[in-house]
ROMARDREN-116840 format. One record per atom (N, C-alpha, C): x, z, y. Coordinates in steps of 0.02 Angstrom, whole numbers, plus 50000, padded with zeros to 5 digits. Last residue first. Example, Ala and Ser with C-alpha at 12.3 -4.5 7.8 and 13.67 -1.06 7.14 Angstrom:
BEGIN
506425035449888;506845035749947;506455039450002;506605039049716;506155039049775;506605039049835;
END
This chain:
BEGIN
505775058850551;506075055550592;506715059250590;504625069550494;504755060850445;505435057250477;504485077350577;504845077150480;505195074250462;503665071750648;504395075550670;504905076650618;502575067150600;502895062450638;503635064450652;501945079250565;502385075850516;502645069850551;502725092150658;502355086750633;502395081750583;503195111750644;503635103550666;502915099250621;502375123750721;502715119350660;502895112450683;503155135550828;502635130550830;503125127950754;504185141850913;503375148550895;502945140050895;505545145050845;505135140550863;504405144650848;506925154250924;506545155850881;505915149550886;508175147350985;508245149350917;507495152350889;507705130951038;507485138251053;507925141250971;509245118651047;508505120151023;508665129051032;509825115051210;509885117951155;509375118751101;508165104751211;509275106351177;509445108451238;507005107751251;507135106551173;507925104751152;505855118051341;506765114951323;506835114151242;504395112751419;504835114951355;505525111651341;503125113351514;504055111151522;504395114151481;501465107251582;501985110751518;502545108551531;500775098851659;500615106651633;500985107751590;500505092351821;500925094751788;500665099651746;499475078951859;499375085751824;499885089351789;499035065151979;499305067751921;499475075251922;497675053651997;498055061752002;498355062351954;497385038452042;497375041452011;497745048652041;497215025052155;496535028352143;496925032852046;498195023952281;498105024552221;497625027352199;498425012352413;498165018052404;498135017652301;499625002952437;499655007952439;499185013852427;498914989152437;499284993252526;499355000852507;497644990952312;498004989352360;498384993152411;497284994552171;497664997752212;497914991352250;496154988752081;495904989352148;496504994252205;496804984851962;496614979652019;496644980252092;496684997651913;497484996551947;497304989551970;495205005451933;495374999251922;496205000551927;495195024551956;494925017051976;495375014251948;495505037151915;494595034651921;494645029751980;496555043751788;496415037951839;495885038351840;497545055351783;496955054351772;496675049151824;498985059951697;498775054751759;498285054651739;500045076051654;499255070051629;499305065751708;501545078351587;501155076251651;500575070151650;502625086851529;502085084451490;501715083051568;504465087051517;503875089951551;503165084951513;505705095651408;505215089451423;504685091851460;507555098551453;506755099451454;506255093751461;509175102951419;508555096851432;508015098451413;510615107751487;510035108851455;509455102251460;512365104451440;511725103851446;511025104951437;513505099151355;513475105851401;512915106651436;513035086551295;513415092651244;513355099151295;512455077451320;512285082951347;512415086551309;513345067251261;513175064951323;512965071551355;513245069851111;513925068251160;513825067551222;512035067351076;512335073251076;513015074451115;510565060051114;511405056651117;511745062251130;509245062851071;509765063251120;510435060851104;507475058451058;508115059451018;508685059851084;505745068151016;506355066651067;507225065051028;504385063150954;505105065850939;505535063951008;502805067750952;503125065850994;504075068550935;501145073451004;501605071850944;502115068150974;499755082051055;500495080951078;500845078051026;498255086251009;498985087751022;499265083351032;496715083451123;497055083351051;497865084851069;496075097651203;496375093851196;496845090851145;494615107551183;495185107251185;495435100551200;493235109551251;493525114851230;494245114351197;493475094151307;493135101151356;493655109351315;494445085951258;493495087351232;493335094851257;495155073551319;495145078951339;494445083851298;496265063551228;495705065151248;495655071551267;497755053051269;497585061451235;496925060651260;498825038451242;498225040451281;497765048151244;499925035951170;500105036351244;499355039651264;500335036651014;500135035351036;500175038051114;501855043550923;501265039750914;500615034950968;503325041351043;502575042351040;502065040450988;505055043051060;504485041350995;503895046451036;506165043451195;505655047851154;505175039351112;507825045151221;507385040851198;506775043751174;509425044951333;508665048951280;508205045551261;510355034251322;510435041651304;510125045551241;510005023451385;510245023551314;510385030051300;510165024051522;510755022651498;510635024251421;508855023051573;509105017451565;509805015651542;507945030751419;508295031751482;508575024651515;506325025151337;507235025351334;507315026951401;505035025751222;505355025451310;505915028351309;503865018151127;504455020651160;504715020551193;502625019551016;502865018551064;503355024151103;502385013050846;502565018750884;502735016650964;500815008650752;501155008750826;501535016050844;500565006350579;500605010050646;500905008750698;500145000850429;500234997850500;500125003950554;500725004250279;500215007150315;500525004150377;500204995250106;500744993850156;500394999550220;500595000749937;499935002249996;500334998950079;
END
């Protein structure tokens, strides 16, 4: 059996950090939000003496992209969370997802 799925990739210009996600859009169900699942790949030589944080920023769009003219943007950004991913925290407060285990 062949499984076909899409993986979204976002890479820094220098290629030292890469983010892989199974999907880009997450639904707010009022009482909960779908879990965000992804993998961050880092070049250890590059981040050797640095701390690396991942931030979650939600963009709420309330207009069409075609209507954005003359610098008017019909979206708002909401900063949600920040988590240190490197060096790895000593104590993990979560379990790894299937995507993270397979990478």
